[in-house]
TORNU-515117 format. One record per residue (C-alpha): x, y, z; residue in one letter; residue number from 0. Coordinates in steps of 0.25 Angstrom, whole numbers. Example, Ala and Ser with C-alpha at 12.3 -4.5 7.8 and 13.67 -1.06 7.14 Angstrom:
BEGIN
<atom <49; -18; 31>; a; 0>
<atom <55; -4; 29>; s; 1>
This chain:
BEGIN
<atom <0; 0; 0>; m; 0>
<atom <4; 14; -1>; s; 1>
<atom <12; 19; 11>; d; 2>
<atom <3; 30; 15>; t; 3>
<atom <-1; 34; 29>; a; 4>
<atom <-15; 30; 27>; a; 5>
<atom <-11; 16; 22>; n; 6>
<atom <-2; 15; 34>; q; 7>
<atom <-13; 18; 44>; a; 8>
<atom <-23; 9; 38>; e; 9>
<atom <-13; -3; 33>; y; 10>
<atom <-1; -3; 42>; p; 11>
<atom <12; -9; 37>; q; 12>
<atom <17; -22; 42>; h; 13>
<atom <23; -22; 56>; s; 14>
<atom <36; -27; 51>; n; 15>
<atom <38; -15; 42>; q; 16>
<atom <45; -2; 48>; k; 17>
<atom <36; 10; 49>; v; 18>
<atom <37; 18; 36>; g; 19>
<atom <44; 6; 29>; c; 20>
<atom <32; -2; 24>; g; 21>
<atom <19; -1; 17>; f; 22>
<atom <5; -2; 22>; p; 23>
<atom <-1; -16; 21>; i; 24>
<atom <-15; -20; 19>; a; 25>
<atom <-21; -33; 19>; k; 26>
<atom <-31; -36; 8>; i; 27>
<atom <-41; -47; 6>; v; 28>
<atom <-48; -49; -7>; v; 29>
<atom <-60; -57; -11>; l; 30>
<atom <-60; -58; -26>; f; 31>
<atom <-67; -66; -37>; s; 32>
<atom <-59; -78; -43>; l; 33>
<atom <-68; -77; -55>; l; 34>
<atom <-65; -63; -59>; t; 35>
<atom <-54; -58; -50>; g; 36>
<atom <-62; -46; -45>; a; 37>
<atom <-61; -42; -30>; v; 38>
<atom <-74; -45; -24>; v; 39>
<atom <-70; -40; -10>; s; 40>
<atom <-58; -35; -3>; a; 41>
<atom <-53; -30; 11>; g; 42>
<atom <-41; -22; 15>; i; 43>
<atom <-35; -21; 29>; a; 44>
<atom <-23; -19; 37>; s; 45>
<atom <-12; -30; 37>; l; 46>
<atom <-16; -33; 51>; a; 47>
<atom <-30; -38; 47>; s; 48>
<atom <-34; -52; 45>; s; 49>
<atom <-37; -56; 30>; e; 50>
<atom <-46; -67; 36>; i; 51>
<atom <-54; -56; 43>; v; 52>
<atom <-54; -48; 30>; m; 53>
<atom <-58; -59; 22>; s; 54>
<atom <-70; -62; 31>; r; 55>
<atom <-75; -48; 29>; l; 56>
<atom <-75; -51; 14>; i; 57>
<atom <-83; -63; 15>; y; 58>
<atom <-95; -54; 16>; a; 59>
<atom <-94; -51; 1>; n; 60>
<atom <-95; -66; -3>; l; 61>
<atom <-108; -70; -9>; v; 62>
<atom <-115; -83; -10>; p; 63>
<atom <-108; -93; -19>; d; 64>
<atom <-95; -86; -18>; d; 65>
<atom <-83; -95; -16>; v; 66>
<atom <-71; -89; -8>; i; 67>
<atom <-57; -95; -10>; l; 68>
<atom <-46; -92; 1>; a; 69>
<atom <-34; -99; 7>; d; 70>
<atom <-33; -107; 20>; q; 71>
<atom <-33; -94; 29>; a; 72>
<atom <-49; -94; 26>; y; 73>
<atom <-51; -109; 27>; g; 74>
<atom <-57; -109; 41>; n; 75>
<atom <-71; -111; 47>; y; 76>
<atom <-74; -96; 49>; v; 77>
<atom <-71; -92; 34>; d; 78>
<atom <-78; -103; 28>; l; 79>
<atom <-91; -100; 36>; v; 80>
<atom <-90; -85; 34>; l; 81>
<atom <-89; -87; 19>; v; 82>
<atom <-101; -97; 19>; k; 83>
<atom <-109; -87; 27>; q; 84>
<atom <-108; -78; 14>; q; 85>
<atom <-114; -90; 6>; g; 86>
<atom <-100; -92; -1>; a; 87>
<atom <-91; -103; -1>; d; 88>
<atom <-76; -104; 2>; a; 89>
<atom <-64; -112; -3>; v; 90>
<atom <-53; -110; 7>; f; 91>
<atom <-41; -119; 10>; r; 92>
<atom <-43; -125; 24>; k; 93>
<atom <-35; -120; 35>; n; 94>
<atom <-23; -129; 38>; h; 95>
<atom <-27; -131; 52>; l; 96>
<atom <-40; -137; 48>; r; 97>
<atom <-39; -152; 46>; k; 98>
<atom <-47; -160; 35>; t; 99>
<atom <-51; -174; 37>; d; 100>
<atom <-58; -179; 24>; f; 101>
<atom <-64; -191; 32>; r; 102>
<atom <-73; -181; 39>; r; 103>
<atom <-86; -174; 34>; g; 104>
<atom <-94; -177; 21>; k; 105>
<atom <-85; -182; 10>; k; 106>
<atom <-87; -176; -4>; l; 107>
<atom <-75; -182; -11>; g; 108>
<atom <-61; -185; -9>; i; 109>
<atom <-55; -173; -1>; g; 110>
<atom <-68; -166; -1>; d; 111>
<atom <-78; -166; 11>; h; 112>
<atom <-87; -157; 19>; k; 113>
<atom <-84; -156; 34>; v; 114>
<atom <-89; -148; 46>; v; 115>
<atom <-80; -137; 51>; w; 116>
<atom <-84; -132; 65>; n; 117>
<atom <-83; -118; 69>; k; 118>
<atom <-70; -114; 77>; p; 119>
<atom <-71; -113; 92>; q; 120>
<atom <-63; -100; 92>; q; 121>
<atom <-68; -87; 86>; c; 122>
<atom <-58; -81; 77>; p; 123>
<atom <-51; -68; 82>; n; 124>
<atom <-57; -60; 71>; h; 125>
<atom <-72; -64; 73>; m; 126>
<atom <-81; -59; 83>; t; 127>
<atom <-88; -70; 92>; i; 128>
<atom <-101; -67; 86>; e; 129>
<atom <-96; -69; 72>; e; 130>
<atom <-89; -82; 76>; f; 131>
<atom <-102; -87; 83>; e; 132>
<atom <-110; -84; 71>; a; 133>
<atom <-102; -95; 63>; l; 134>
<atom <-108; -108; 62>; p; 135>
<atom <-103; -119; 71>; s; 136>
<atom <-99; -128; 59>; s; 137>
<atom <-98; -127; 44>; f; 138>
<atom <-97; -137; 33>; i; 139>
<atom <-84; -136; 25>; v; 140>
<atom <-80; -143; 12>; r; 141>
<atom <-65; -147; 12>; e; 142>
<atom <-58; -152; 0>; v; 143>
């Protein structure tokens, strides 16, 4: 970004940089169409902001039958539920901490099944208790 006083105030430079020797840094999250490449929705915030939190604000712009594609940072219970609440579907790589056992759930084919994921017991730091309690206690997920 341009090194202006206004940008430095809104988007401070990284803490590893000496004052006056760096540029303001913004974090940007973009939802774009894989069909056309057009930006559908975007968010910009300071480097200290969480891109997960920024993305969850963008979910409100999803419409029924949209399909959102993202990496394993989003492959968790909360993000899957929030996307589904918009009537959309999600294709996320599963978080590495969640184990898959294809002997469980409803088998749909080799390496393809539906299983029940239970709501985490602990509320994420970036959610209010009310938001967390509004989530369903379980959710059916297709794992491939």
